[in-house]
VOVO-785937 format. One record per residue (C-alpha): residue number from 1; residue in one letter; z negated, y negated, x. Coordinates in pm, 1 decimal. Example, Ala and Ser with C-alpha at 12.3 -4.5 7.8 and 13.67 -1.06 7.14 Angstrom:
BEGIN
+-----+------+----------+----------+----------+
! seq ! type !       up !    north !     east !
+-----+------+----------+----------+----------+
!   1 !    a !   -780.0 !    450.0 !   1230.0 !
!   2 !    s !   -714.0 !    106.0 !   1367.0 !
+-----+------+----------+----------+----------+
END
This chain:
BEGIN
+-----+------+----------+----------+----------+
! seq ! type !       up !    north !     east !
+-----+------+----------+----------+----------+
!   1 !    m !    -93.9 !    -92.7 !    882.1 !
!   2 !    w !    243.3 !   -201.9 !   1019.7 !
!   3 !    v !    343.0 !    156.0 !   1102.2 !
!   4 !    l !    266.2 !    257.6 !    744.8 !
!   5 !    f !    491.3 !    -17.6 !    607.1 !
!   6 !    s !    783.2 !    103.2 !    817.6 !
!   7 !    e !    729.2 !    462.6 !    703.5 !
!   8 !    i !    709.1 !    399.7 !    328.9 !
!   9 !    t !    985.4 !    139.7 !    306.9 !
!  10 !    p !   1340.9 !    267.3 !    245.5 !
!  11 !    n !   1594.0 !    189.4 !    519.1 !
!  12 !    s !   1807.6 !    -12.6 !    279.5 !
!  13 !    v !   1538.2 !   -279.1 !    220.0 !
!  14 !    r !   1323.0 !   -250.5 !    532.0 !
!  15 !    s !   1452.2 !   -570.6 !    696.6 !
!  16 !    v !   1342.9 !   -775.7 !    394.2 !
!  17 !    a !   1038.1 !   -576.6 !    282.6 !
!  18 !    i !    837.0 !   -571.3 !    606.3 !
!  19 !    p !    847.0 !   -952.0 !    655.1 !
!  20 !    s !    751.4 !   -984.1 !    287.0 !
!  21 !    f !    452.6 !   -754.9 !    347.5 !
!  22 !    a !    357.8 !   -968.0 !    648.8 !
!  23 !    l !    379.4 !  -1286.4 !    440.5 !
!  24 !    m !    164.5 !  -1139.2 !    161.7 !
!  25 !    s !    -89.6 !  -1014.4 !    416.2 !
!  26 !    s !   -107.4 !  -1352.8 !    588.1 !
!  27 !    l !   -141.0 !  -1539.9 !    258.2 !
!  28 !    s !   -418.0 !  -1314.6 !    132.0 !
!  29 !    a !   -604.4 !  -1345.1 !    464.4 !
!  30 !    w !   -567.3 !  -1724.0 !    447.2 !
!  31 !    a !   -695.2 !  -1732.2 !     87.0 !
!  32 !    s !   -995.4 !  -1515.8 !    175.1 !
!  33 !    q !  -1088.3 !  -1740.6 !    467.3 !
!  34 !    k !  -1026.6 !  -2059.6 !    270.8 !
!  35 !    f !  -1237.7 !  -1967.7 !    -32.5 !
!  36 !    f !  -1511.1 !  -1758.3 !    130.5 !
!  37 !    p !  -1748.2 !  -2053.9 !    200.2 !
!  38 !    w !  -1701.1 !  -2175.9 !   -158.2 !
!  39 !    q !  -1773.9 !  -1826.4 !   -294.6 !
!  40 !    l !  -2093.1 !  -1804.6 !    -88.7 !
!  41 !    e !  -2209.6 !  -2139.6 !   -219.1 !
!  42 !    v !  -2125.7 !  -2076.8 !   -585.6 !
!  43 !    f !  -2190.4 !  -1702.9 !   -628.4 !
!  44 !    g !  -2435.8 !  -1629.5 !   -348.0 !
!  45 !    s !  -2394.6 !  -1375.5 !    -71.5 !
!  46 !    a !  -2477.3 !  -1062.7 !   -274.5 !
!  47 !    n !  -2221.3 !  -1131.6 !   -547.9 !
!  48 !    t !  -1956.9 !  -1242.6 !   -298.4 !
!  49 !    f !  -1987.2 !   -924.9 !    -92.8 !
!  50 !    l !  -1999.7 !   -717.5 !   -411.1 !
!  51 !    f !  -1671.7 !   -880.3 !   -518.0 !
!  52 !    y !  -1502.7 !   -791.8 !   -187.4 !
!  53 !    g !  -1651.8 !   -442.2 !   -191.7 !
!  54 !    i !  -1517.6 !   -372.5 !   -540.1 !
!  55 !    f !  -1169.9 !   -485.9 !   -435.8 !
!  56 !    a !  -1188.5 !   -262.4 !   -127.5 !
!  57 !    l !  -1282.6 !     38.5 !   -343.4 !
!  58 !    i !  -1000.2 !    -36.0 !   -586.8 !
!  59 !    g !   -756.6 !    -55.9 !   -295.5 !
!  60 !    m !   -877.0 !    273.3 !   -147.6 !
!  61 !    a !   -846.7 !    443.1 !   -487.1 !
!  62 !    m !   -492.1 !    313.4 !   -528.8 !
!  63 !    l !   -397.6 !    439.0 !   -182.6 !
!  64 !    a !   -543.7 !    780.8 !   -256.2 !
!  65 !    v !   -344.9 !    807.8 !   -580.2 !
!  66 !    f !     -8.8 !    652.9 !   -489.8 !
!  67 !    l !     41.1 !    706.1 !   -115.3 !
!  68 !    v !    216.0 !   1025.1 !    -10.5 !
!  69 !    e !    132.7 !   1216.8 !    307.2 !
!  70 !    t !    382.8 !   1123.4 !    579.7 !
!  71 !    k !    272.1 !   1356.7 !    859.1 !
!  72 !    n !    556.8 !   1569.2 !   1004.7 !
!  73 !    r !    814.4 !   1424.0 !    762.2 !
!  74 !    s !   1126.0 !   1223.6 !    833.6 !
!  75 !    i !   1178.7 !    880.3 !    684.0 !
!  76 !    e !   1446.3 !   1024.7 !    455.9 !
!  77 !    e !   1204.8 !   1289.2 !    323.4 !
!  78 !    i !    940.3 !   1024.5 !    257.9 !
!  79 !    e !   1195.9 !    808.0 !     81.6 !
!  80 !    s !   1293.7 !   1102.9 !   -137.6 !
!  81 !    l !    930.6 !   1175.0 !   -224.4 !
!  82 !    m !    868.6 !    814.8 !   -322.2 !
!  83 !    a !   1189.2 !    783.7 !   -527.8 !
!  84 !    r !   1130.5 !    691.6 !   -888.8 !
!  85 !    d !   1387.0 !    932.6 !  -1029.2 !
!  86 !    s !   1173.8 !   1164.3 !  -1243.4 !
!  87 !    n !   1452.8 !   1411.1 !  -1318.2 !
!  88 !    r !   1508.4 !   1514.4 !   -958.3 !
!  89 !    n !   1338.2 !   1797.5 !   -771.6 !
!  90 !    i !   1301.4 !   1748.5 !   -397.0 !
!  91 !    e !   1257.9 !   2032.8 !   -150.1 !
!  92 !    v !   1059.1 !   1951.1 !    162.7 !
!  93 !    e !    970.8 !   2227.5 !    409.4 !
!  94 !    g !   1033.6 !   2496.8 !    149.4 !
!  95 !    v !    812.3 !   2332.3 !   -114.7 !
!  96 !    i !    969.9 !   2183.9 !   -426.6 !
!  97 !    h !    823.7 !   1851.3 !   -531.5 !
!  98 !    r !    897.1 !   1714.5 !   -875.8 !
!  99 !    g !    959.3 !   1337.7 !   -890.9 !
! 100 !    k !    708.4 !   1123.6 !  -1076.6 !
! 101 !    a !    791.0 !    905.7 !  -1376.7 !
+-----+------+----------+----------+----------+
END
């Protein structure tokens, strides 16, 4: 997880973004642990695990749609692929990628 954050974060904001990711991760882990016993008591085990399973599937679907392949690419190439400028074409290893809106 931490390697992925360093690969998808632009160099210009990496020193602020990675600690922010760590804070969000720690807060969400704390919230899950804090409210899990309450969820079991109120919703029951089946509904609680269904809730977490649905969120896991949503997260996997979002990763599949929005995360670019980073294998054999430099950080600058990854940054270019993830740029939000929709009018720019980017050439990586002889393949032209059109930016997304």
